[in-house]
mmCIF file of the N, C-alpha and C atoms, coordinates in Angstrom:
data_MODEL
# 
_entry.id   MODEL 
# 
loop_
_atom_site.group_PDB 
_atom_site.id 
_atom_site.type_symbol 
_atom_site.label_atom_id 
_atom_site.label_alt_id 
_atom_site.label_comp_id 
_atom_site.label_asym_id 
_atom_site.label_entity_id 
_atom_site.label_seq_id 
_atom_site.pdbx_PDB_ins_code 
_atom_site.Cartn_x 
_atom_site.Cartn_y 
_atom_site.Cartn_z 
_atom_site.occupancy 
_atom_site.B_iso_or_equiv 
_atom_site.pdbx_formal_charge 
_atom_site.auth_seq_id 
_atom_site.auth_comp_id 
_atom_site.auth_asym_id 
_atom_site.auth_atom_id 
_atom_site.pdbx_PDB_model_num 
ATOM 1   N N  . MET A 1 1  ? 0.842   -1.247 -0.114  1.00 0.00 ? 1  MET A N  1 
ATOM 2   C CA . MET A 1 1  ? -0.033  0.383  0.059   1.00 0.00 ? 1  MET A CA 1 
ATOM 3   C C  . MET A 1 1  ? 0.686   1.232  0.130   1.00 0.00 ? 1  MET A C  1 
ATOM 4   N N  . ARG A 1 2  ? 0.536   2.055  -1.089  1.00 0.00 ? 2  ARG A N  1 
ATOM 5   C CA . ARG A 1 2  ? 1.403   3.512  -1.205  1.00 0.00 ? 2  ARG A CA 1 
ATOM 6   C C  . ARG A 1 2  ? 0.336   4.524  -0.322  1.00 0.00 ? 2  ARG A C  1 
ATOM 7   N N  . LEU A 1 3  ? 0.882   5.064  0.667   1.00 0.00 ? 3  LEU A N  1 
ATOM 8   C CA . LEU A 1 3  ? 0.458   6.155  1.214   1.00 0.00 ? 3  LEU A CA 1 
ATOM 9   C C  . LEU A 1 3  ? 1.205   7.394  0.727   1.00 0.00 ? 3  LEU A C  1 
ATOM 10  N N  . ASN A 1 4  ? 0.135   8.728  0.897   1.00 0.00 ? 4  ASN A N  1 
ATOM 11  C CA . ASN A 1 4  ? 0.939   10.285 0.345   1.00 0.00 ? 4  ASN A CA 1 
ATOM 12  C C  . ASN A 1 4  ? 1.710   10.124 -0.834  1.00 0.00 ? 4  ASN A C  1 
ATOM 13  N N  . ALA A 1 5  ? 1.428   9.313  -1.843  1.00 0.00 ? 5  ALA A N  1 
ATOM 14  C CA . ALA A 1 5  ? 1.686   9.198  -3.192  1.00 0.00 ? 5  ALA A CA 1 
ATOM 15  C C  . ALA A 1 5  ? 1.769   10.261 -4.173  1.00 0.00 ? 5  ALA A C  1 
ATOM 16  N N  . SER A 1 6  ? 2.702   10.969 -4.574  1.00 0.00 ? 6  SER A N  1 
ATOM 17  C CA . SER A 1 6  ? 2.015   12.010 -5.729  1.00 0.00 ? 6  SER A CA 1 
ATOM 18  C C  . SER A 1 6  ? 2.643   11.402 -7.020  1.00 0.00 ? 6  SER A C  1 
ATOM 19  N N  . HIS A 1 7  ? 2.274   12.761 -7.876  1.00 0.00 ? 7  HIS A N  1 
ATOM 20  C CA . HIS A 1 7  ? 2.461   12.445 -9.551  1.00 0.00 ? 7  HIS A CA 1 
ATOM 21  C C  . HIS A 1 7  ? 2.398   13.522 -9.828  1.00 0.00 ? 7  HIS A C  1 
ATOM 22  N N  . THR A 1 8  ? 3.925   14.208 -11.006 1.00 0.00 ? 8  THR A N  1 
ATOM 23  C CA . THR A 1 8  ? 3.744   15.021 -11.478 1.00 0.00 ? 8  THR A CA 1 
ATOM 24  C C  . THR A 1 8  ? 3.521   15.099 -12.932 1.00 0.00 ? 8  THR A C  1 
ATOM 25  N N  . ILE A 1 9  ? 2.617   16.117 -13.402 1.00 0.00 ? 9  ILE A N  1 
ATOM 26  C CA . ILE A 1 9  ? 2.277   16.109 -14.892 1.00 0.00 ? 9  ILE A CA 1 
ATOM 27  C C  . ILE A 1 9  ? 2.839   17.189 -15.490 1.00 0.00 ? 9  ILE A C  1 
ATOM 28  N N  . GLN A 1 10 ? 3.834   16.783 -16.401 1.00 0.00 ? 10 GLN A N  1 
ATOM 29  C CA . GLN A 1 10 ? 4.421   17.667 -17.104 1.00 0.00 ? 10 GLN A CA 1 
ATOM 30  C C  . GLN A 1 10 ? 3.998   18.200 -18.089 1.00 0.00 ? 10 GLN A C  1 
ATOM 31  N N  . ASN A 1 11 ? 4.771   19.272 -18.980 1.00 0.00 ? 11 ASN A N  1 
ATOM 32  C CA . ASN A 1 11 ? 4.481   19.580 -20.230 1.00 0.00 ? 11 ASN A CA 1 
ATOM 33  C C  . ASN A 1 11 ? 3.069   20.677 -20.158 1.00 0.00 ? 11 ASN A C  1 
ATOM 34  N N  . LEU A 1 12 ? 2.723   21.272 -19.239 1.00 0.00 ? 12 LEU A N  1 
ATOM 35  C CA . LEU A 1 12 ? 1.296   21.778 -19.409 1.00 0.00 ? 12 LEU A CA 1 
ATOM 36  C C  . LEU A 1 12 ? 1.701   23.299 -19.777 1.00 0.00 ? 12 LEU A C  1 
ATOM 37  N N  . GLU A 1 13 ? 0.313   23.659 -20.601 1.00 0.00 ? 13 GLU A N  1 
ATOM 38  C CA . GLU A 1 13 ? 0.358   25.057 -21.330 1.00 0.00 ? 13 GLU A CA 1 
ATOM 39  C C  . GLU A 1 13 ? -0.016  26.141 -20.095 1.00 0.00 ? 13 GLU A C  1 
ATOM 40  N N  . THR A 1 14 ? 1.191   27.103 -20.187 1.00 0.00 ? 14 THR A N  1 
ATOM 41  C CA . THR A 1 14 ? 0.644   28.117 -19.388 1.00 0.00 ? 14 THR A CA 1 
ATOM 42  C C  . THR A 1 14 ? -0.774  28.857 -19.341 1.00 0.00 ? 14 THR A C  1 
ATOM 43  N N  . PHE A 1 15 ? -1.211  29.151 -18.426 1.00 0.00 ? 15 PHE A N  1 
ATOM 44  C CA . PHE A 1 15 ? -2.510  29.806 -18.212 1.00 0.00 ? 15 PHE A CA 1 
ATOM 45  C C  . PHE A 1 15 ? -3.390  29.146 -19.085 1.00 0.00 ? 15 PHE A C  1 
ATOM 46  N N  . THR A 1 16 ? -3.620  27.929 -18.785 1.00 0.00 ? 16 THR A N  1 
ATOM 47  C CA . THR A 1 16 ? -4.706  26.657 -19.363 1.00 0.00 ? 16 THR A CA 1 
ATOM 48  C C  . THR A 1 16 ? -5.281  25.857 -18.297 1.00 0.00 ? 16 THR A C  1 
ATOM 49  N N  . GLN A 1 17 ? -6.751  25.717 -18.565 1.00 0.00 ? 17 GLN A N  1 
ATOM 50  C CA . GLN A 1 17 ? -7.454  25.035 -17.394 1.00 0.00 ? 17 GLN A CA 1 
ATOM 51  C C  . GLN A 1 17 ? -6.998  23.413 -17.524 1.00 0.00 ? 17 GLN A C  1 
ATOM 52  N N  . TYR A 1 18 ? -7.045  22.607 -16.688 1.00 0.00 ? 18 TYR A N  1 
ATOM 53  C CA . TYR A 1 18 ? -7.410  21.681 -16.478 1.00 0.00 ? 18 TYR A CA 1 
ATOM 54  C C  . TYR A 1 18 ? -8.212  20.742 -16.052 1.00 0.00 ? 18 TYR A C  1 
ATOM 55  N N  . LEU A 1 19 ? -8.672  19.545 -16.087 1.00 0.00 ? 19 LEU A N  1 
ATOM 56  C CA . LEU A 1 19 ? -9.552  18.973 -15.225 1.00 0.00 ? 19 LEU A CA 1 
ATOM 57  C C  . LEU A 1 19 ? -8.805  17.764 -14.625 1.00 0.00 ? 19 LEU A C  1 
ATOM 58  N N  . VAL A 1 20 ? -8.498  17.430 -13.515 1.00 0.00 ? 20 VAL A N  1 
ATOM 59  C CA . VAL A 1 20 ? -7.502  16.713 -12.935 1.00 0.00 ? 20 VAL A CA 1 
ATOM 60  C C  . VAL A 1 20 ? -8.562  15.295 -12.181 1.00 0.00 ? 20 VAL A C  1 
ATOM 61  N N  . SER A 1 21 ? -8.496  14.361 -12.509 1.00 0.00 ? 21 SER A N  1 
ATOM 62  C CA . SER A 1 21 ? -9.573  13.285 -11.719 1.00 0.00 ? 21 SER A CA 1 
ATOM 63  C C  . SER A 1 21 ? -8.759  11.944 -11.290 1.00 0.00 ? 21 SER A C  1 
ATOM 64  N N  . VAL A 1 22 ? -8.950  11.747 -9.982  1.00 0.00 ? 22 VAL A N  1 
ATOM 65  C CA . VAL A 1 22 ? -8.349  10.663 -9.403  1.00 0.00 ? 22 VAL A CA 1 
ATOM 66  C C  . VAL A 1 22 ? -9.417  9.563  -8.863  1.00 0.00 ? 22 VAL A C  1 
ATOM 67  N N  . GLN A 1 23 ? -8.867  8.384  -8.670  1.00 0.00 ? 23 GLN A N  1 
ATOM 68  C CA . GLN A 1 23 ? -9.607  7.159  -8.175  1.00 0.00 ? 23 GLN A CA 1 
ATOM 69  C C  . GLN A 1 23 ? -8.857  6.422  -7.757  1.00 0.00 ? 23 GLN A C  1 
ATOM 70  N N  . VAL A 1 24 ? -9.410  5.958  -6.652  1.00 0.00 ? 24 VAL A N  1 
ATOM 71  C CA . VAL A 1 24 ? -8.501  5.035  -5.606  1.00 0.00 ? 24 VAL A CA 1 
ATOM 72  C C  . VAL A 1 24 ? -9.122  3.418  -6.026  1.00 0.00 ? 24 VAL A C  1 
ATOM 73  N N  . PHE A 1 25 ? -8.624  2.580  -5.779  1.00 0.00 ? 25 PHE A N  1 
ATOM 74  C CA . PHE A 1 25 ? -8.977  1.263  -5.955  1.00 0.00 ? 25 PHE A CA 1 
ATOM 75  C C  . PHE A 1 25 ? -8.564  0.612  -4.401  1.00 0.00 ? 25 PHE A C  1 
ATOM 76  N N  . ASN A 1 26 ? -9.501  -0.522 -3.998  1.00 0.00 ? 26 ASN A N  1 
ATOM 77  C CA . ASN A 1 26 ? -9.098  -1.405 -2.721  1.00 0.00 ? 26 ASN A CA 1 
ATOM 78  C C  . ASN A 1 26 ? -9.653  -2.747 -3.384  1.00 0.00 ? 26 ASN A C  1 
ATOM 79  N N  . PRO A 1 27 ? -9.196  -3.568 -2.038  1.00 0.00 ? 27 PRO A N  1 
ATOM 80  C CA . PRO A 1 27 ? -9.916  -4.871 -1.995  1.00 0.00 ? 27 PRO A CA 1 
ATOM 81  C C  . PRO A 1 27 ? -11.335 -4.964 -1.777  1.00 0.00 ? 27 PRO A C  1 
ATOM 82  N N  . GLU A 1 28 ? -12.070 -3.401 -1.576  1.00 0.00 ? 28 GLU A N  1 
ATOM 83  C CA . GLU A 1 28 ? -13.574 -3.718 -1.605  1.00 0.00 ? 28 GLU A CA 1 
ATOM 84  C C  . GLU A 1 28 ? -14.130 -3.028 -2.956  1.00 0.00 ? 28 GLU A C  1 
ATOM 85  N N  . GLY A 1 29 ? -13.206 -2.585 -3.972  1.00 0.00 ? 29 GLY A N  1 
ATOM 86  C CA . GLY A 1 29 ? -13.647 -1.974 -5.279  1.00 0.00 ? 29 GLY A CA 1 
ATOM 87  C C  . GLY A 1 29 ? -13.092 -0.529 -5.456  1.00 0.00 ? 29 GLY A C  1 
ATOM 88  N N  . PRO A 1 30 ? -13.919 -0.207 -6.561  1.00 0.00 ? 30 PRO A N  1 
ATOM 89  C CA . PRO A 1 30 ? -13.307 1.460  -6.891  1.00 0.00 ? 30 PRO A CA 1 
ATOM 90  C C  . PRO A 1 30 ? -13.824 2.372  -5.781  1.00 0.00 ? 30 PRO A C  1 
ATOM 91  N N  . GLY A 1 31 ? -13.284 3.704  -5.460  1.00 0.00 ? 31 GLY A N  1 
ATOM 92  C CA . GLY A 1 31 ? -13.823 4.516  -4.579  1.00 0.00 ? 31 GLY A CA 1 
ATOM 93  C C  . GLY A 1 31 ? -14.214 5.519  -5.502  1.00 0.00 ? 31 GLY A C  1 
ATOM 94  N N  . PRO A 1 32 ? -15.041 6.976  -4.929  1.00 0.00 ? 32 PRO A N  1 
ATOM 95  C CA . PRO A 1 32 ? -15.335 8.065  -5.793  1.00 0.00 ? 32 PRO A CA 1 
ATOM 96  C C  . PRO A 1 32 ? -14.549 8.784  -6.540  1.00 0.00 ? 32 PRO A C  1 
ATOM 97  N N  . ASN A 1 33 ? -14.508 9.020  -7.707  1.00 0.00 ? 33 ASN A N  1 
ATOM 98  C CA . ASN A 1 33 ? -13.612 10.161 -8.408  1.00 0.00 ? 33 ASN A CA 1 
ATOM 99  C C  . ASN A 1 33 ? -13.486 11.242 -7.550  1.00 0.00 ? 33 ASN A C  1 
ATOM 100 N N  . ALA A 1 34 ? -12.624 11.766 -7.612  1.00 0.00 ? 34 ALA A N  1 
ATOM 101 C CA . ALA A 1 34 ? -12.098 13.205 -7.314  1.00 0.00 ? 34 ALA A CA 1 
ATOM 102 C C  . ALA A 1 34 ? -11.317 13.954 -8.240  1.00 0.00 ? 34 ALA A C  1 
ATOM 103 N N  . THR A 1 35 ? -12.275 15.094 -8.510  1.00 0.00 ? 35 THR A N  1 
ATOM 104 C CA . THR A 1 35 ? -11.906 15.737 -9.466  1.00 0.00 ? 35 THR A CA 1 
ATOM 105 C C  . THR A 1 35 ? -11.553 17.490 -9.083  1.00 0.00 ? 35 THR A C  1 
ATOM 106 N N  . VAL A 1 36 ? -10.870 17.950 -9.634  1.00 0.00 ? 36 VAL A N  1 
ATOM 107 C CA . VAL A 1 36 ? -9.944  19.212 -9.270  1.00 0.00 ? 36 VAL A CA 1 
ATOM 108 C C  . VAL A 1 36 ? -9.818  20.252 -10.684 1.00 0.00 ? 36 VAL A C  1 
ATOM 109 N N  . LEU A 1 37 ? -10.636 20.990 -10.491 1.00 0.00 ? 37 LEU A N  1 
ATOM 110 C CA . LEU A 1 37 ? -9.794  22.171 -11.558 1.00 0.00 ? 37 LEU A CA 1 
ATOM 111 C C  . LEU A 1 37 ? -8.544  22.793 -11.522 1.00 0.00 ? 37 LEU A C  1 
ATOM 112 N N  . VAL A 1 38 ? -7.575  22.727 -12.097 1.00 0.00 ? 38 VAL A N  1 
ATOM 113 C CA . VAL A 1 38 ? -6.306  23.231 -12.076 1.00 0.00 ? 38 VAL A CA 1 
ATOM 114 C C  . VAL A 1 38 ? -6.141  24.470 -13.138 1.00 0.00 ? 38 VAL A C  1 
ATOM 115 N N  . MET A 1 39 ? -5.793  25.187 -13.165 1.00 0.00 ? 39 MET A N  1 
ATOM 116 C CA . MET A 1 39 ? -5.744  26.510 -13.801 1.00 0.00 ? 39 MET A CA 1 
ATOM 117 C C  . MET A 1 39 ? -3.958  27.024 -13.670 1.00 0.00 ? 39 MET A C  1 
ATOM 118 N N  . THR A 1 40 ? -3.206  26.841 -15.084 1.00 0.00 ? 40 THR A N  1 
ATOM 119 C CA . THR A 1 40 ? -1.690  27.033 -14.883 1.00 0.00 ? 40 THR A CA 1 
ATOM 120 C C  . THR A 1 40 ? -1.181  28.358 -14.748 1.00 0.00 ? 40 THR A C  1 
ATOM 121 N N  . ASP A 1 41 ? -0.439  28.690 -13.815 1.00 0.00 ? 41 ASP A N  1 
ATOM 122 C CA . ASP A 1 41 ? -0.064  30.175 -14.025 1.00 0.00 ? 41 ASP A CA 1 
ATOM 123 C C  . ASP A 1 41 ? 1.208   30.732 -13.859 1.00 0.00 ? 41 ASP A C  1 
ATOM 124 N N  . GLU A 1 42 ? 2.196   29.609 -14.110 1.00 0.00 ? 42 GLU A N  1 
ATOM 125 C CA . GLU A 1 42 ? 3.548   29.960 -13.690 1.00 0.00 ? 42 GLU A CA 1 
ATOM 126 C C  . GLU A 1 42 ? 4.226   29.619 -15.197 1.00 0.00 ? 42 GLU A C  1 
ATOM 127 N N  . GLY A 1 43 ? 5.699   30.117 -15.279 1.00 0.00 ? 43 GLY A N  1 
ATOM 128 C CA . GLY A 1 43 ? 6.365   29.878 -16.101 1.00 0.00 ? 43 GLY A CA 1 
ATOM 129 C C  . GLY A 1 43 ? 7.113   31.121 -16.977 1.00 0.00 ? 43 GLY A C  1 
ATOM 130 N N  . ASP A 1 44 ? 7.348   31.018 -18.031 1.00 0.00 ? 44 ASP A N  1 
ATOM 131 C CA . ASP A 1 44 ? 8.144   32.112 -18.676 1.00 0.00 ? 44 ASP A CA 1 
ATOM 132 C C  . ASP A 1 44 ? 6.807   32.775 -19.127 1.00 0.00 ? 44 ASP A C  1 
ATOM 133 N N  . ALA A 1 45 ? 5.557   33.324 -18.098 1.00 0.00 ? 45 ALA A N  1 
ATOM 134 C CA . ALA A 1 45 ? 4.520   34.058 -19.092 1.00 0.00 ? 45 ALA A CA 1 
ATOM 135 C C  . ALA A 1 45 ? 4.904   35.495 -18.914 1.00 0.00 ? 45 ALA A C  1 
ATOM 136 N N  . PRO A 1 46 ? 4.457   36.350 -20.017 1.00 0.00 ? 46 PRO A N  1 
ATOM 137 C CA . PRO A 1 46 ? 4.708   37.445 -20.115 1.00 0.00 ? 46 PRO A CA 1 
ATOM 138 C C  . PRO A 1 46 ? 4.167   38.624 -19.155 1.00 0.00 ? 46 PRO A C  1 
ATOM 139 N N  . PRO A 1 47 ? 4.778   39.612 -18.473 1.00 0.00 ? 47 PRO A N  1 
ATOM 140 C CA . PRO A 1 47 ? 4.235   40.260 -17.571 1.00 0.00 ? 47 PRO A CA 1 
ATOM 141 C C  . PRO A 1 47 ? 2.545   40.901 -17.753 1.00 0.00 ? 47 PRO A C  1 
ATOM 142 N N  . SER A 1 48 ? 1.829   41.250 -16.839 1.00 0.00 ? 48 SER A N  1 
ATOM 143 C CA . SER A 1 48 ? 0.326   41.589 -17.078 1.00 0.00 ? 48 SER A CA 1 
ATOM 144 C C  . SER A 1 48 ? 0.278   42.889 -17.803 1.00 0.00 ? 48 SER A C  1 
ATOM 145 N N  . VAL A 1 49 ? 1.434   43.564 -17.470 1.00 0.00 ? 49 VAL A N  1 
ATOM 146 C CA . VAL A 1 49 ? 1.377   45.161 -17.914 1.00 0.00 ? 49 VAL A CA 1 
ATOM 147 C C  . VAL A 1 49 ? 2.637   45.345 -18.548 1.00 0.00 ? 49 VAL A C  1 
ATOM 148 N N  . PRO A 1 50 ? 2.825   45.902 -20.134 1.00 0.00 ? 50 PRO A N  1 
ATOM 149 C CA . PRO A 1 50 ? 4.031   46.189 -20.520 1.00 0.00 ? 50 PRO A CA 1 
ATOM 150 C C  . PRO A 1 50 ? 5.112   47.278 -19.802 1.00 0.00 ? 50 PRO A C  1 
ATOM 151 N N  . PRO A 1 51 ? 6.329   46.832 -19.713 1.00 0.00 ? 51 PRO A N  1 
ATOM 152 C CA . PRO A 1 51 ? 7.067   47.842 -19.078 1.00 0.00 ? 51 PRO A CA 1 
ATOM 153 C C  . PRO A 1 51 ? 7.150   49.501 -19.721 1.00 0.00 ? 51 PRO A C  1 
ATOM 154 N N  . PRO A 1 52 ? 7.420   50.532 -19.152 1.00 0.00 ? 52 PRO A N  1 
ATOM 155 C CA . PRO A 1 52 ? 7.220   51.764 -19.589 1.00 0.00 ? 52 PRO A CA 1 
ATOM 156 C C  . PRO A 1 52 ? 8.194   51.793 -20.960 1.00 0.00 ? 52 PRO A C  1 
ATOM 157 N N  . PRO A 1 53 ? 8.279   52.661 -21.997 1.00 0.00 ? 53 PRO A N  1 
ATOM 158 C CA . PRO A 1 53 ? 9.158   52.850 -23.104 1.00 0.00 ? 53 PRO A CA 1 
ATOM 159 C C  . PRO A 1 53 ? 10.243  53.093 -22.421 1.00 0.00 ? 53 PRO A C  1 
ATOM 160 N N  . PRO A 1 54 ? 11.635  52.932 -23.035 1.00 0.00 ? 54 PRO A N  1 
ATOM 161 C CA . PRO A 1 54 ? 12.518  53.225 -22.800 1.00 0.00 ? 54 PRO A CA 1 
ATOM 162 C C  . PRO A 1 54 ? 12.944  55.032 -22.919 1.00 0.00 ? 54 PRO A C  1 
ATOM 163 N N  . SER A 1 55 ? 13.111  55.924 -22.456 1.00 0.00 ? 55 SER A N  1 
ATOM 164 C CA . SER A 1 55 ? 13.715  57.052 -22.465 1.00 0.00 ? 55 SER A CA 1 
ATOM 165 C C  . SER A 1 55 ? 14.674  57.192 -23.424 1.00 0.00 ? 55 SER A C  1 
ATOM 166 N N  . PHE A 1 56 ? 14.906  58.311 -24.474 1.00 0.00 ? 56 PHE A N  1 
ATOM 167 C CA . PHE A 1 56 ? 15.962  58.543 -25.348 1.00 0.00 ? 56 PHE A CA 1 
ATOM 168 C C  . PHE A 1 56 ? 15.777  59.887 -25.404 1.00 0.00 ? 56 PHE A C  1 
ATOM 169 N N  . PRO A 1 57 ? 16.624  60.825 -26.070 1.00 0.00 ? 57 PRO A N  1 
ATOM 170 C CA . PRO A 1 57 ? 16.645  62.178 -26.349 1.00 0.00 ? 57 PRO A CA 1 
ATOM 171 C C  . PRO A 1 57 ? 16.063  62.563 -27.397 1.00 0.00 ? 57 PRO A C  1 
ATOM 172 N N  . THR A 1 58 ? 15.538  63.562 -27.557 1.00 0.00 ? 58 THR A N  1 
ATOM 173 C CA . THR A 1 58 ? 15.116  63.637 -28.966 1.00 0.00 ? 58 THR A CA 1 
ATOM 174 C C  . THR A 1 58 ? 15.339  65.126 -29.176 1.00 0.00 ? 58 THR A C  1 
ATOM 175 N N  . PRO A 1 59 ? 15.558  65.336 -30.686 1.00 0.00 ? 59 PRO A N  1 
ATOM 176 C CA . PRO A 1 59 ? 16.104  66.748 -31.228 1.00 0.00 ? 59 PRO A CA 1 
ATOM 177 C C  . PRO A 1 59 ? 15.314  67.718 -30.998 1.00 0.00 ? 59 PRO A C  1 
ATOM 178 N N  . SER A 1 60 ? 15.521  68.557 -30.833 1.00 0.00 ? 60 SER A N  1 
ATOM 179 C CA . SER A 1 60 ? 14.502  69.811 -30.921 1.00 0.00 ? 60 SER A CA 1 
ATOM 180 C C  . SER A 1 60 ? 14.446  70.759 -32.004 1.00 0.00 ? 60 SER A C  1 
ATOM 181 N N  . PHE A 1 61 ? 13.694  71.366 -32.639 1.00 0.00 ? 61 PHE A N  1 
ATOM 182 C CA . PHE A 1 61 ? 13.304  71.824 -33.333 1.00 0.00 ? 61 PHE A CA 1 
ATOM 183 C C  . PHE A 1 61 ? 13.482  73.299 -33.841 1.00 0.00 ? 61 PHE A C  1 
# 
């Protein structure tokens, strides 16, 4: 029997929703499904607000 088992799901897309379902089985049969909605938000995501433009000198006329 494995207690506190874990599994990593790799190669998920950033800012994407996934439904993850797990179900346990034992000698009595299957247990109920447990479903979780997961939203990825990590990784090399662009900033939510772009940085200000760089300053540079402009010639006066």
